[in-house]
N, C-alpha and C positions, 0 to 999 in steps of 0.2 A: 431149707431155703426156698422161697416161693419162685417158680420159673417164670421167666419173662415171656409175655405174650403181646401179640400185636392185634389191636382191635380192628375188626373188619379185614381179617387176613385175606379172605377170599377174594376182595376186590384188589388186593395187591397181587395176588396170584394171576388174576386175569389181566391185570396190567402188564405183568411179565410175559404172558402169552401174546398179548397184543404187540409188544415191542418185537417179539419174534416174528410176528406176522407182518409188521412194518418192513423188516429186513427181507422177508420172504418176497413180498411184492415189489420191493425196490429192485431186487435182482431180477425179477422176471420182467418188470415194466422197463428196464434199461433198453431192451431190444427195439421196443417201438419207437422210442425217442430217438435212438441212433439209426433208425431204419432210412430216413432220407440220406444220411451220410454213407451208410452201408450199401444201399443200392447202387450209389454212384462208384464208391470205392472198389466193391467186389463184383460190380457189373451185374447186378441181379435185376431180373424182370419182376413185375408185379406177382406173376405167377411162381416164380422161384422163391420170393419172399414168402408167399403163402406155404411153400413146402417147409421152409425154416419154422414158420409159426405152428404148423401142424405136427412137425417133429416133436415139439415141446407137449402140445396137447395130446397127441396120441400116446407118447410115453407116459404122460401124467395120468391119463385115463387108465392104461393098463397096470400102471403102479399103484394106484389108490387102493384097490382091494389087498394087494401085497402089503402095503403100509398098514392098512387096518388089521390085517392078520398079525404082523409083527408087533403092533403096539397093544393089541389084545393078548399076545403072548409073552413078551418080555417087559411090558409095563411102559407107561407113558413117558417117565422120566429118561430112561436109557434109549428108548426107541426114538424119541424125539431128537435127542442130542445127535444120534448117528446120522439121521436124515438132514438136520440143520447143517452139520459139518460137511455132509456131501453136497448140498446146494451151494455152500460158500465156495468150495473148490471148483465145482462145475461152472459156476459163473465166472470165476476169474479165468478158467480156460478158454472162455470166448475170445480172449484177446490173442489167442494163437491162430484163429481162424484166418484162412487165406482165400477161401472160395465159399460159395453157398453150401456145397454139400458138407465141408468141415464145420461150417457155422451151424448147420442142421444137426451134425452129430453131437456137439457140444450142448446144443439146445435140448436134444433129446435126454442127455445126462441130467441136465438141470431139471427136466420134467420128472424123471424117476425120483430124484432126491427131494423135490418139493412136494411130492404127492402126500406127504404125512401131515401137512400143516393143519387140515380141517379134521381128519380123523383124530389127531392128537388133541387139538383144541376142544372138540366136542367130548372126548373122553374125560379131559380134565374138567369141563364144565359139569358133567354129570356127577363127577366125585365131589366137587366143591360148592355146588349150589343147589338149594331147594328148587322145586319145580317152578314156583311163581317168579323166580328170578332168572330163569335160564334165558329167556328171550333177551332180558337186559344185558346179561353176560355175553351172550352171543353178539348182540349189537357192538359192544366194546371190542370183542375179539375181531369182528368183521370190519371195524373202523381201521384196523391196522392194514387191511387190504388197500383201501383208498389213501391212507396216508403215505403208504410205501409208493403207491402209483402217482400221487400227487407230488412227492419229493423228486421223483425221477426226472421229469422235464428239466427244471432249472439245474439240477446236479450234474445230469449227463451232458447236457449242452455245455455247461461251464468246463466239464473235463475235456470235451472235444475241442472247444475254442482255446482252452488254456494249454492243453497237452495233446491228447489223441483219443481216437475212440477206443483203443485197447485199455487205456488207464481207466476209462469209464467203467468197464466191466470188472476190472481188478479191484477198484474202490468199492462199487456197489455189492460185490460178492465178499470181499474180505471183512467188512464191517459185521458180517453175521458170525464170524468166529468169536468176537466179543460177547455176542449174546449166548453162544454155546456155553461158555464159561459161567455165565451168570445163571443159566438155567440149571446147570449141575450143582452149583452151589446152594440155590435158594429153593428149587422145587422139591416138594414132598407131597405124598397124599395126605389127606386130612388125619388119617389114623397114625401117621408117622411123624407129622409136623409138630415140633416141639413148641413153636410159638403160636399155636392155634389154642384159643382160650376154651374152656369147658362149656361155656355158654354158647359160644359161636358153633362148636362142634355139635351140640344138642339141637340148635336152631337148623343147621344144615340137615341132620338126620331126620328131624321131624318133618321137614318139607319134602322129603322124598318118599315115593312109593317103595313097595317091597322090592321091585325089580331094581330100582336105583340103589337101594341100601344093601343088596346083596352083591358081593363082588366074587362069590365062590360058585356061580352058576357055570355050566359047562359052556364053552365058547361054541356057538353054532357054526355048522359048516356054511360055506357060501350057497349052496344048494338050499339049505333050510331057509336061509334069509330070503333067497329069490322066490321061494314058494308063498311068501306072506303077502297078503293084499296090502297091508300098511306099507310094506317097502316100496311097492310100485306107486303108491300115493305120493311118495317123495322122490322116487328115482325118475319117473317120467317127467314131472315138473321140473326136476333139475336138468334133465336132458334138453328140455325145451327153453329153459331160462339161460344156461350157461353160454349159448352162442352171443347173447346180447353182451355180457361182461367181456368176453374174450374178443369180441369185434370192437368194443370201446377201448379195450386195453392196447390191442395189437394194431388197430387200423386208424384210429382217429389222427394221430400226427401225420401219417401219410396221406390220408384223405384231406387234411387241412392244407398240406403242402401242394398236392397234385390237383386238387379240384377247387380248393379256395384260395390258392396261390400265396399262402403265408410263407415267410422265410423262417429260418431256424431260430433267430432271436425272438420272433413272434410266437413261435411254438413254445419256447421257454416261458414267455410271459402269460400265455392263455392256456396251454394244453393241460395244466394242472387243475384248472377250474372245475371240470366235470368230477374229478376225484375228490374235491372238497365237498361238492354236492353229494357225493357217495358217502362221505363220512357222515353227513347229516342224515341220509337215509339210514345208515346202519343204526345211529343212536335213535333217531325218531321212530324207526321201525321197531326197535327193540322195546321202547316204552309204549308203543301203541297197543300191544297185545294186553298188558294189564289195564290200560285205559278202556279198552273195549269191554273187558270183563266188568269194570266198574260202572261204565255208562249203559251197556245192554244187558248185564246180568248173564252173559253167555259163559259157557264152559271154556276151559284152558284151550282144548284143541280147536274149538270153533273160533276163538280169538286169533290163533295162528293163521287160520285160513282166511279170516277177514283181512289180516295184514297182506297176505298173499294177493287177494283180490283188489285191495287198494293199490298196490304196486303195479299190477297188470294193466289196470286202467290208465294209470300216469304213463304207461309206456307209449301213449299216443304222442308224447313229446318228440322223441326222436323219429318216429314215423313221419312227422311233419317237416323234417329237416330240408327236404327237397323243395318245400314251398317258400323258403326264404332265400332272399338275395345275399344278405349280409353274412360275413364269416362270423361275425360276433353274435348275431342271432342264431346261427347253427350251433355254437358253442354253448349258447344258452339252453338250446333244446337237448343238446346232449347232457347237459347238467341235469335236466328233469329226467333223462333216461337213466343216467348212473344213479340218481336218488331213488327211482322207481325199482331198478333192479337189485339194489342193496336192501330195500325192504323186503323184497321176495325171498332173496338169498338167505338172510338171517332168519326168517320164519321157517324155511325148509330145513335149515341146519338145527334149528331148536327143535322142530318136530322129531328129528331123529332121536334126540336126547329124551323127548317126552315118551315115545312109544317103544324104545329099546332100553334094555338094561345096561348097567355099566360093563358087563362081561361081553356085550355084544355091539354096544354103540359104535366103536371104532370100526368094526367090520362093516356094519350097516352103512356107516358114513362114507367108508371107502368105496363101497359097491355103488352107492348112488352117485359119488363123485366120479366113478368110472363112466357111468351113463352120461352124466353131464358134460364130461370131457370129450367122450365120442360124439355127442351131439355137436360141440363146438368145433372139433376136428372137421367133421363132414362140412359144417358151415364155412369155416375158414377156407376149405378148398374151393367151396362154390364161389365165395368172394373172389379169390384169386383168379378163378376161371372166368368169370362173367362181369367183374367191375369194370374192366376196360371196354365192355361192348355195351351192356345195358346200363352201366353207371351203378352208384351205391345206393340211390333212393329206394328203388324197390326192395332191396335188401334190408334196409332199415325198417320199411313197412312190415316185412316178415317177422322181425324181432318182436314188434308189438303183437302180431297174431299169435306167435309161439307162446308168449307169456299168458295171453287170455286163454288159450287151450289148456295150458299147464295148470291155470287156476281152477278151471272146470274139473280137471282130472283129480287135482287134490281135493276138492270138495266131495267128489263121487267115491274116492278110494279111501280116504281117511274117514272112516264112518264112526258112529256113536260106540262101536265096540271098543275103540281105543280110549274112550272116556271112562271107561270102568276103573281104570287104574286111578283116575283123578279122584273118584269117590273114596278112596282110602285116605285122602287128606280131609282136613276140616275145610268145609266149603268157604268159611269166611277168610281162610289164610290167603286165597288168591286175591282178595280184595284189599289186603294191606298194601302199603306203599312198597315199592320194589326195593328201595334202598335201606329200609329200617332193618335194624338188628333186634331180635327179641331181647328185652332186658333180662 
């Protein structure tokens, strides 16, 4: 009897991962939306709130290499499920907080458990997608981050107004348990998935270089990864780019309340808009790389770097927030910033799957994520310390400068040496539409 297969199964797989990312970012974004209520209820100062924010970021940073190690050791299916179960419980525990130190403790637990999201996602993409489609797949994966952040303002505000702030954390964490069950039931590697057609399996294998096709390579040590120039071409730009996303995610609602004098209902109406723009940045950024290849005839790696440069230039938007008087114009400029950041973020994640093999991509992504969140942690502490004195506007300018420097670093350190792997592919393959499956 002929076995049942699903056409385009790899896109269903990335859809499942994207839903997990939605729940991940819904949980972590709940704090920023509840921040105006929590600062009043728990009597937190701006600086104390920054400690709560950095508790998540610091633990997330330190746990990323560990998450990558676990995923490369036990596999993406079991490893991802363990971490997702952990973040669901950790977020629900936020409702027990009675002071900013206890809130910071639960926030740290959330950071440790959520650290697997991108190492797991990029490992799965390296297994399920040919090189030319990875930027598009990463764009869809990254879309989940902004959908989750976009859903948080109306959902959390509704929970607070209808019930209380504790219920908001219980709800936004508890829904992830549903996803854990779906993940365990439906995810398999391509070699094990019974619903993957032979044609699609061959299409995936044909579009991967030797490093991606091999799953039997020795998992490298952290030290070996850190010695490589290609790693720093990703790690340094991530360290410079991540402060922007964490600032947008953790501080926009508080900024709009304290500086632009919006109320909680206005936050629910408008604070989700930058994350809708971020969705567009994920998707458009993902499709830009194959378009640059088609338009300019450039290599795969160069197309990724062009996307990074495009996003860095667009970061001029949030840098100009201090020049506008209207809170709605400020929201619009934040939209430009979130769009820009997500184009950069997607390209950096995809570069990791381009230049590292399946047996090492989660480790490399975890290490680069650690540097990204260390940068975000330091910057959040700076925001908490100086926003009350010098204001937010110089800090928004810094975010633009960071991304411009990061783009230069990526261009310098990701060299033509990494393009040797591309020559193992047919040159014409990169020019095919990203969504087509070979017949």
